MMTF fields as JSON, N, C-alpha, C and O atoms, coordinates in Angstrom:
{
  "mmtfVersion": "1.0.0",
  "mmtfProducer": "UNKNOWN",
  "numBonds": 239,
  "numAtoms": 240,
  "numGroups": 60,
  "numChains": 1,
  "numModels": 1,
  "chainsPerModel": [1],
  "groupsPerChain": [60],
  "chainIdList": ["A"],
  "bondAtomList": [4, 2, 8, 6, 12, 10, 16, 14, 20, 18, 24, 22, 28, 26, 32, 30, 36, 34, 40, 38, 44, 42, 48, 46, 52, 50, 56, 54, 60, 58, 64, 62, 68, 66, 72, 70, 76, 74, 80, 78, 84, 82, 88, 86, 92, 90, 96, 94, 100, 98, 104, 102, 108, 106, 112, 110, 116, 114, 120, 118, 124, 122, 128, 126, 132, 130, 136, 134, 140, 138, 144, 142, 148, 146, 152, 150, 156, 154, 160, 158, 164, 162, 168, 166, 172, 170, 176, 174, 180, 178, 184, 182, 188, 186, 192, 190, 196, 194, 200, 198, 204, 202, 208, 206, 212, 210, 216, 214, 220, 218, 224, 222, 228, 226, 232, 230, 236, 234],
  "bondOrderList": [1, 1, 1, 1, 1, 1, 1, 1, 1, 1, 1, 1, 1, 1, 1, 1, 1, 1, 1, 1, 1, 1, 1, 1, 1, 1, 1, 1, 1, 1, 1, 1, 1, 1, 1, 1, 1, 1, 1, 1, 1, 1, 1, 1, 1, 1, 1, 1, 1, 1, 1, 1, 1, 1, 1, 1, 1, 1, 1],
  "groupList": [{"groupName": "MET", "atomNameList": ["N", "CA", "C", "O"], "elementList": ["N", "C", "C", "O"], "formalChargeList": [0, 0, 0, 0], "bondAtomList": [1, 0, 2, 1, 3, 2], "bondOrderList": [1, 1, 2], "singleLetterCode": "M", "chemCompType": "L-PEPTIDE LINKING"}, {"groupName": "ALA", "atomNameList": ["N", "CA", "C", "O"], "elementList": ["N", "C", "C", "O"], "formalChargeList": [0, 0, 0, 0], "bondAtomList": [1, 0, 2, 1, 3, 2], "bondOrderList": [1, 1, 2], "singleLetterCode": "A", "chemCompType": "L-PEPTIDE LINKING"}, {"groupName": "LYS", "atomNameList": ["N", "CA", "C", "O"], "elementList": ["N", "C", "C", "O"], "formalChargeList": [0, 0, 0, 0], "bondAtomList": [1, 0, 2, 1, 3, 2], "bondOrderList": [1, 1, 2], "singleLetterCode": "K", "chemCompType": "L-PEPTIDE LINKING"}, {"groupName": "PRO", "atomNameList": ["N", "CA", "C", "O"], "elementList": ["N", "C", "C", "O"], "formalChargeList": [0, 0, 0, 0], "bondAtomList": [1, 0, 2, 1, 3, 2], "bondOrderList": [1, 1, 2], "singleLetterCode": "P", "chemCompType": "L-PEPTIDE LINKING"}, {"groupName": "VAL", "atomNameList": ["N", "CA", "C", "O"], "elementList": ["N", "C", "C", "O"], "formalChargeList": [0, 0, 0, 0], "bondAtomList": [1, 0, 2, 1, 3, 2], "bondOrderList": [1, 1, 2], "singleLetterCode": "V", "chemCompType": "L-PEPTIDE LINKING"}, {"groupName": "CYS", "atomNameList": ["N", "CA", "C", "O"], "elementList": ["N", "C", "C", "O"], "formalChargeList": [0, 0, 0, 0], "bondAtomList": [1, 0, 2, 1, 3, 2], "bondOrderList": [1, 1, 2], "singleLetterCode": "C", "chemCompType": "L-PEPTIDE LINKING"}, {"groupName": "GLY", "atomNameList": ["N", "CA", "C", "O"], "elementList": ["N", "C", "C", "O"], "formalChargeList": [0, 0, 0, 0], "bondAtomList": [1, 0, 2, 1, 3, 2], "bondOrderList": [1, 1, 2], "singleLetterCode": "G", "chemCompType": "PEPTIDE LINKING"}, {"groupName": "GLU", "atomNameList": ["N", "CA", "C", "O"], "elementList": ["N", "C", "C", "O"], "formalChargeList": [0, 0, 0, 0], "bondAtomList": [1, 0, 2, 1, 3, 2], "bondOrderList": [1, 1, 2], "singleLetterCode": "E", "chemCompType": "L-PEPTIDE LINKING"}, {"groupName": "HIS", "atomNameList": ["N", "CA", "C", "O"], "elementList": ["N", "C", "C", "O"], "formalChargeList": [0, 0, 0, 0], "bondAtomList": [1, 0, 2, 1, 3, 2], "bondOrderList": [1, 1, 2], "singleLetterCode": "H", "chemCompType": "L-PEPTIDE LINKING"}, {"groupName": "LEU", "atomNameList": ["N", "CA", "C", "O"], "elementList": ["N", "C", "C", "O"], "formalChargeList": [0, 0, 0, 0], "bondAtomList": [1, 0, 2, 1, 3, 2], "bondOrderList": [1, 1, 2], "singleLetterCode": "L", "chemCompType": "L-PEPTIDE LINKING"}, {"groupName": "SER", "atomNameList": ["N", "CA", "C", "O"], "elementList": ["N", "C", "C", "O"], "formalChargeList": [0, 0, 0, 0], "bondAtomList": [1, 0, 2, 1, 3, 2], "bondOrderList": [1, 1, 2], "singleLetterCode": "S", "chemCompType": "L-PEPTIDE LINKING"}, {"groupName": "ARG", "atomNameList": ["N", "CA", "C", "O"], "elementList": ["N", "C", "C", "O"], "formalChargeList": [0, 0, 0, 0], "bondAtomList": [1, 0, 2, 1, 3, 2], "bondOrderList": [1, 1, 2], "singleLetterCode": "R", "chemCompType": "L-PEPTIDE LINKING"}, {"groupName": "PHE", "atomNameList": ["N", "CA", "C", "O"], "elementList": ["N", "C", "C", "O"], "formalChargeList": [0, 0, 0, 0], "bondAtomList": [1, 0, 2, 1, 3, 2], "bondOrderList": [1, 1, 2], "singleLetterCode": "F", "chemCompType": "L-PEPTIDE LINKING"}, {"groupName": "GLN", "atomNameList": ["N", "CA", "C", "O"], "elementList": ["N", "C", "C", "O"], "formalChargeList": [0, 0, 0, 0], "bondAtomList": [1, 0, 2, 1, 3, 2], "bondOrderList": [1, 1, 2], "singleLetterCode": "Q", "chemCompType": "L-PEPTIDE LINKING"}, {"groupName": "ILE", "atomNameList": ["N", "CA", "C", "O"], "elementList": ["N", "C", "C", "O"], "formalChargeList": [0, 0, 0, 0], "bondAtomList": [1, 0, 2, 1, 3, 2], "bondOrderList": [1, 1, 2], "singleLetterCode": "I", "chemCompType": "L-PEPTIDE LINKING"}, {"groupName": "ASP", "atomNameList": ["N", "CA", "C", "O"], "elementList": ["N", "C", "C", "O"], "formalChargeList": [0, 0, 0, 0], "bondAtomList": [1, 0, 2, 1, 3, 2], "bondOrderList": [1, 1, 2], "singleLetterCode": "D", "chemCompType": "L-PEPTIDE LINKING"}, {"groupName": "ASN", "atomNameList": ["N", "CA", "C", "O"], "elementList": ["N", "C", "C", "O"], "formalChargeList": [0, 0, 0, 0], "bondAtomList": [1, 0, 2, 1, 3, 2], "bondOrderList": [1, 1, 2], "singleLetterCode": "N", "chemCompType": "L-PEPTIDE LINKING"}],
  "groupTypeList": [0, 1, 2, 3, 4, 5, 2, 6, 7, 8, 7, 6, 8, 9, 5, 4, 9, 1, 10, 11, 6, 11, 12, 13, 7, 14, 2, 15, 9, 1, 11, 10, 3, 2, 12, 14, 5, 12, 16, 5, 6, 11, 4, 1, 7, 5, 15, 1, 16, 9, 5, 16, 3, 0, 3, 14, 7, 2, 2, 3],
  "groupIdList": [1, 2, 3, 4, 5, 6, 7, 8, 9, 10, 11, 12, 13, 14, 15, 16, 17, 18, 19, 20, 21, 22, 23, 24, 25, 26, 27, 28, 29, 30, 31, 32, 33, 34, 35, 36, 37, 38, 39, 40, 41, 42, 43, 44, 45, 46, 47, 48, 49, 50, 51, 52, 53, 54, 55, 56, 57, 58, 59, 60],
  "secStructList": [7, 7, 7, 7, 7, 7, 7, 1, 7, 4, 4, 4, 1, 2, 2, 2, 2, 2, 2, 6, 6, 7, 2, 2, 2, 2, 2, 2, 2, 6, 1, 1, 7, 7, 3, 3, 3, 6, 6, 6, 7, 7, 3, 3, 1, 1, 4, 4, 4, 1, 1, 1, 3, 3, 3, 7, 7, 7, 7, 7],
  "xCoordList": [177.205, 177.272, 178.489, 178.735, 179.236, 180.447, 180.101, 179.092, 180.955, 180.78, 181.078, 182.064, 180.236, 180.51, 181.875, 182.292, 182.553, 183.89, 183.85, 183.165, 184.583, 184.689, 186.075, 187.085, 186.113, 187.376, 187.614, 186.747, 188.762, 189.095, 188.648, 188.239, 188.725, 188.337, 186.814, 186.131, 186.29, 184.849, 184.103, 182.897, 184.755, 184.114, 183.207, 182.144, 183.561, 182.749, 181.749, 181.144, 181.567, 180.678, 179.215, 178.881, 178.347, 176.925, 176.29, 175.37, 176.756, 176.187, 176.454, 175.601, 177.611, 177.929, 177.073, 176.525, 176.96, 176.138, 174.687, 174.046, 174.156, 172.773, 172.598, 171.583, 173.574, 173.467, 173.49, 173.057, 173.993, 174.05, 172.928, 172.879, 172.022, 170.878, 171.219, 170.477, 172.311, 172.753, 172.225, 172.994, 170.89, 170.241, 170.38, 170.427, 170.448, 170.658, 172.029, 172.163, 173.031, 174.371, 174.351, 175.01, 173.603, 173.476, 172.814, 173.263, 171.747, 171.069, 172.024, 172.005, 172.849, 173.817, 174.852, 175.214, 175.321, 176.346, 175.796, 176.552, 174.481, 173.862, 173.104, 172.381, 173.266, 172.499, 172.749, 171.799, 173.983, 174.338, 175.156, 176.372, 174.516, 175.266, 176.044, 175.548, 177.261, 178.128, 178.593, 179.146, 178.361, 178.794, 177.679, 176.858, 177.664, 176.73, 177.541, 178.558, 177.084, 177.78, 177.343, 176.152, 178.295, 178.021, 177.507, 176.868, 177.778, 177.326, 175.869, 175.073, 175.513, 174.195, 173.287, 172.097, 173.818, 173.003, 172.832, 172.151, 173.441, 173.372, 174.168, 175.087, 173.801, 174.513, 175.122, 174.628, 176.216, 176.898, 177.628, 177.922, 177.913, 178.669, 180.133, 180.771, 180.67, 182.088, 182.235, 181.513, 183.152, 183.362, 183.884, 183.743, 184.483, 185.023, 183.932, 184.235, 182.67, 181.566, 180.842, 179.781, 181.407, 180.788, 181.795, 182.991, 181.313, 182.197, 182.807, 184.004, 182.0, 182.448, 181.886, 180.979, 182.445, 181.849, 182.142, 183.182, 181.195, 181.413, 180.711, 179.658, 181.283, 180.701, 179.316, 179.035, 178.461, 177.154, 177.364, 177.789, 177.069, 177.258, 176.016, 174.909, 176.207, 175.115, 174.964, 175.95, 173.728, 173.468, 173.392, 172.826, 173.964, 173.929, 172.538, 172.366],
  "yCoordList": [260.004, 258.669, 258.581, 259.481, 257.506, 257.334, 257.049, 256.412, 257.531, 257.291, 255.825, 255.288, 255.157, 253.756, 253.608, 254.45, 252.541, 252.274, 251.024, 250.055, 251.046, 249.872, 249.273, 249.948, 247.987, 247.285, 246.406, 245.609, 246.534, 245.672, 246.233, 247.39, 245.415, 245.786, 245.857, 244.869, 246.995, 247.245, 246.564, 246.345, 246.233, 245.76, 244.548, 244.507, 243.566, 242.366, 242.412, 241.392, 243.566, 243.669, 243.678, 244.127, 243.18, 243.067, 244.415, 244.478, 245.491, 246.808, 247.208, 247.833, 246.862, 247.155, 246.281, 246.761, 245.004, 244.097, 244.566, 244.503, 245.036, 245.521, 246.761, 246.904, 247.649, 248.867, 248.554, 249.366, 247.379, 246.955, 245.979, 245.461, 245.732, 244.871, 243.395, 242.648, 242.963, 241.573, 240.754, 240.247, 240.638, 240.051, 238.534, 237.998, 237.838, 236.389, 236.084, 235.144, 236.867, 236.692, 236.96, 236.257, 237.969, 238.278, 237.111, 236.71, 236.56, 235.427, 234.25, 233.577, 233.995, 232.898, 233.147, 232.225, 234.379, 234.719, 234.776, 234.67, 234.942, 235.067, 233.811, 233.819, 232.743, 231.514, 230.932, 230.529, 230.884, 230.348, 231.396, 231.253, 232.435, 233.562, 233.227, 232.555, 233.713, 233.573, 234.941, 235.048, 235.992, 237.345, 238.335, 238.123, 239.427, 240.524, 241.811, 241.986, 242.706, 243.973, 244.954, 245.21, 245.486, 246.448, 247.763, 248.54, 248.026, 249.263, 249.184, 250.066, 248.123, 248.095, 246.964, 246.971, 245.99, 244.896, 243.735, 242.762, 243.819, 242.684, 241.523, 241.722, 240.297, 239.113, 238.372, 238.454, 237.638, 236.862, 235.697, 235.7, 234.703, 233.545, 233.904, 233.369, 234.805, 235.17, 236.636, 237.503, 236.898, 238.273, 239.189, 240.408, 238.629, 239.432, 240.099, 240.977, 239.711, 240.286, 241.393, 241.843, 241.838, 242.884, 243.978, 243.711, 245.217, 246.35, 246.313, 246.548, 246.024, 246.072, 244.836, 244.952, 243.647, 242.4, 242.107, 242.484, 241.427, 240.854, 239.495, 239.338, 238.519, 237.166, 237.156, 237.889, 236.32, 236.059, 234.915, 233.825, 235.169, 234.133, 233.258, 233.746, 231.978, 231.012, 230.556, 230.209, 230.552, 230.061, 228.539, 227.971, 227.867, 226.409, 225.842, 224.624],
  "zCoordList": [191.454, 190.894, 189.977, 189.175, 190.099, 189.307, 187.845, 187.541, 186.956, 185.527, 185.23, 185.735, 184.41, 184.052, 183.394, 182.599, 183.734, 183.23, 182.365, 182.694, 181.26, 180.401, 180.571, 180.371, 180.945, 181.118, 179.898, 179.54, 179.257, 178.127, 176.795, 176.702, 175.769, 174.406, 174.324, 174.596, 173.961, 173.991, 172.839, 172.953, 171.771, 170.544, 170.733, 170.114, 171.545, 171.695, 172.834, 173.165, 173.434, 174.586, 174.164, 173.068, 175.037, 174.729, 174.41, 173.593, 175.031, 174.743, 173.293, 172.662, 172.762, 171.363, 170.451, 169.458, 170.789, 169.982, 169.948, 168.899, 171.081, 171.135, 170.266, 169.584, 170.287, 169.48, 167.99, 167.173, 167.64, 166.234, 165.875, 164.759, 166.836, 166.576, 166.45, 165.811, 167.038, 166.926, 168.11, 168.927, 168.182, 169.347, 169.439, 170.546, 168.329, 168.389, 169.003, 169.786, 168.652, 169.219, 170.725, 171.491, 171.142, 172.571, 173.292, 174.366, 172.709, 173.346, 173.504, 174.534, 172.513, 172.597, 173.701, 174.432, 173.817, 174.805, 176.231, 177.196, 176.358, 177.684, 178.098, 179.095, 177.345, 177.597, 178.994, 179.665, 179.434, 180.763, 181.507, 181.632, 181.997, 182.559, 183.829, 184.733, 183.862, 185.032, 185.541, 186.635, 184.732, 185.077, 184.783, 183.891, 185.556, 185.343, 185.205, 185.876, 184.334, 184.133, 185.219, 185.393, 185.927, 186.989, 186.406, 187.115, 185.121, 184.479, 184.035, 184.359, 183.289, 182.638, 183.098, 182.783, 183.837, 184.327, 183.359, 183.682, 182.171, 181.247, 181.83, 182.626, 181.42, 181.888, 180.708, 179.584, 180.983, 179.946, 180.585, 181.78, 179.76, 180.231, 180.454, 181.36, 179.634, 179.696, 180.117, 179.625, 181.01, 181.474, 180.376, 180.476, 179.333, 178.234, 177.409, 176.6, 177.589, 176.827, 177.576, 177.142, 178.703, 179.511, 179.812, 179.923, 179.946, 180.21, 181.62, 181.789, 182.597, 183.994, 184.73, 185.555, 184.411, 184.907, 186.372, 186.913, 186.986, 188.31, 188.321, 187.703, 189.016, 189.029, 189.644, 190.592, 189.094, 189.701, 190.678, 190.294, 191.915, 192.931, 192.986, 193.212, 192.78, 192.849, 194.287, 194.936, 194.794, 196.143, 196.106, 195.172, 197.123, 197.136, 197.307, 197.335]
}
């Protein structure tokens, strides 16, 4: 299994926020998810808040 990779600045990622107990901020960032993290499965509206984001494809 490949080692998880972090793309971009790690500081604002949901995994960092969770480790610091900032759950209200996570709820705000995940309110309308458009991306999912390929590493941990967390979702966020902005890809900049995830380590290894990929778009969530909405079915018509």
